N, C-alpha and C positions, 0 to 999 in steps of 0.2 A: 824542616832542616833543609837549607839552602843549597845548592852546590856554587861553590866558586872555583874548586881545585879541581872539581871531576869526582869528588867523594862526596857524597850528600851529607855524611855525620861528622864531618871534622869540626865546624864551628857552631857554634849555637845562633839562633836566629838574631840574637839583638847585637852582634856584630857586625861589620863589613859585609853585605850580601850581594849577590848577582841577583836582580829582580826575576821573580818567578813568573812563570805566565801561565794562564788559563788554555784551556785546550782551543787550538787554532781553527777558527770556524769556518774559513776557506782558503784557497792559496790566490794570493793577490800580487802581482809582481808589480811592482813600484818603479818606474825608471829612473834615473839619477837626475834627471831634467826635471821631473816632477817634483822630486825632494828640495832641488836647488831653488824651483821657483816658489816655493811655499815660504811666506813672509815669517812666520811664527816658528821658533825651533819648538815650544811646548804651548799646547793649548787645551785647557781646562774648561769643560763648559758644563753647568750644573750639575756636579758632582755630590754626590752624599755618599757616605760609607759609615760604617761604627760595627760595633762588635753586639752578638746576640740579639739583632733585629732592632738593636737602637741608632737610630743615626747620630755620630758624634759630629762630623760635618755635614752642612746642609745646604744643598743648591751653589756650591763654590763654583765660581767662573773667574779664568785670568788667563793672560799669556805672559808668556816669556821671551824674547825674543833673542835670537841668536848673539853670544858675547855680553848678553847682558844678565848680570847677576841680581837675585832677588832675597832679601831678608825677611824672616817670618818672625814676628814677636807677638806676645800676648800672655795673658796668666794663664797658670797652670789651669790642664783641662779643657782648654778650649778649642783643643783638636789639632794642634799641630802637627805632633807625631803622627798621627791618625792621617794626616794630609800626605806627609810624606810616604808613609806606608802604603797608600792609596796610589799614588803617582806612581810608585816603582811596581805596582800590581801585586803587593803582597796580600792586600785585602780586596773581597770583593766588593763591586761599586755599582751603583746606577750613574749613568751621565756619558760623556765622552771624555778620554785622554787622549790625544794624538801628540806623536813626537816628528817632526819634519812632515807634518800632514798624514800620517800612517797612526791609524788607531791600534794602539796597545795592544790591543786582544787579538790583532790579526798579524800581531809579529811573532817568529820563532823565538825561542829561548836564546841563540845564539844573537840574535840579531838584536833582541832588547838589551841582552848582556852588555853590548857593545855600545849601547845608546845610553842605558842608565846605570848608576851605580849607587848604594845608598849606604851611609856609614852613620849605624845608629848609636846609640848611647852605650858604653860599656859597663859589663858586669861581671863577665866571668871567661875562664879557658878552660879548656878539658886536655889538649893535648900537647906535649912538651917539642913542638918545633922551633928551630932557630928562628931567629928575625928575619935571616934572609931566605930561608923558606917559607915563611909566612907571606913575605910581601911575593915571591915568586909566585904563589896561587894566584895572584890576581893576574899574572900574563897567562892562566891555561887557555883563555880561548885564543890568545894570539899564537900560542905554541903549534909548529906544524907538526913536529913527531909527535902526533897523541897515543901512537903505541907504546912507545918507551917514555914518554914525558920530557924526553931531551931538551932542553931549550937552547935557542939559538944565541948566538952572541949579541945580536940585537936585542932579545930579552934579557939577558945577562946586563946589558949596558943600561937599560930600561929601568930595573931594579935597582943598579946601584944610584942611579940619576934620583929616583924618589927617595932613597934611604938619604942620599945627602939632603935633600928638601926638607928632610925632618929631622936633621942632624942625629943621625943614628948609623951610620958605617962604620963607627968605632965597636957599634954594638952587635953588628952583622952577624957573628955567630954564636952569640948570648941564646939560653933558651928563655922564651917568652915567658914561661913560667915563673921566670925569676925576675923579672921588669917590674918597675912599679907601675901604678895606673897610669901616671902620665906618659911615662915610654910606650907602655902598650897601646894608648890610643893614637900615639905617634906611628907606632907600627901598623895598625888598620888604617890610618889615612895614608900612608905609604902604599898601602897594597890597593887601596882605593884607585889611588893615581897610578899606578902600575896597571890597572885594567884597562887604564886610557877610554873612559866613555866620553860621551858627549856632552852628558848631563850629570853632575855630582850633587847627590842630595845629603846635608849634613843636619843630622839632628844632635843640637847641643854637642858639637864638636869639641868645645874648650873643656868640658868637665874632665875633671882630673888633671887638668895642667894649670901650672905656676903661671903668674902674670907675665912673664917673659915668653912663654909658650903659648900665650892665649894670643899675643900681640902679633907674635911671629908667624903663628898659623893662620890668623887671618891675612895678614899681610901678603901671604905667600899665596894663599888661595885666590886673593884678587889680581896677583902679578899673574898668575898661572893662568887665569881665565883671560886675562889682559891679551897674553899672548897669543890668545887664539886656540887654546888646547879644550877649552870647556866651557860651559856655563854651570855657576855654582849657585843653589837654591839652599840657603841656610837657615835654619831654626834658632835662636839665638835668644835667653834671657836676658843678656848686659845689651843693653840699648846702645850702648856706646859701641861696642863691637857690631852689631849690627849695621850702625851706620857707616862702619870703617869698611864693611865688608861690601856694601853696594850703595848704588845712589836710587835705588827703588826697593820699597818697604813695603810689606804688607802686615796690616795689625787684623787679629782675629781675636773675637770673645764668643764665647758658648758655640763654638762650631760656625760661626759667620763670619763674613768680612766686615770689619768694619770702616776700613779705609785700605788704598790701594794706589800707589802713586811714587812721583819722585821724594825722598826723604825729605826734602827741605820744604815741600808742602805738606807733607802728612805728619810729621812728628812735629805736632803741638802741644802746648802745656793743658789746654781742656781737652783733647783727644787722651793724652794719655791717663788722666785723672778719671776720665771717664771708663775707659778700660781697666785701669789697674786698681781704680776705687782707692786712690791715694794721690794726693799732689807730688808726683813724681820729680817735677821741674824744681820743686822749692827744696825737695829731699836734696838733690844735686847741688842746688847752691848752698844750703847747709853745709854739705860736706866739702864744698870747694874752698868754704870759708876756713876749715881747718887747714888746708894747705896753704892758704894765702897767708895764715899768722907768722 
């Protein structure tokens, strides 16, 4: 169980989590000049990870630039979620993960949590906090008064902005155990935004959302990133939403990268058929015909 609000047991692993950290190997003093000079916000090099001694992702390498979003698509079981958990330093791995030129394993907990946040697939909740209290937990690392946990006016304003972003201001005093799955997913997204990380990892963020909120969520995340707030890396099953989120896409199959680049270059009929083992383009064309009647 991971700490977001300062209490390690409040939320299960599969909700929004601040990334944990392996023990720091040594103190490294990186200057702001070094970070600014680094060309890539995120660099992954020869990354392998998995469960029980079996690799799920194998020798993965890619880079994400500042203010660049990345959509990751592929069939179930191809390693998309495992990749996000590994980037968030939740799983042990072999290879290198650098953020702003700094190896993740050399970062302290607070530094890493300000850099990166993971919004995982929703399954369950255990404690009856209000919507407002839950989102405020995302501000823990920013709250100056750690002893009494009193949020500042800036913290309160940030929480309200995040609630507005997901259309939940009217629900701010409701118990989260009384919310629908879609509302709860939006609460945890707001908590992720309140954390104000540089990189947000989204694992199927549109699960439990109806069509309206799926589109609005993707549009908002794209707008949020474009305004310079963060970089978004999203795992999505819906290819249309993946193309809406970013101009760059990574296609995975069996733990490896099949293609990575500009969406217009990567998303081809032949590649999708190879990856999903179905004529995806033809299916979409047939679906479109139903709307054109």
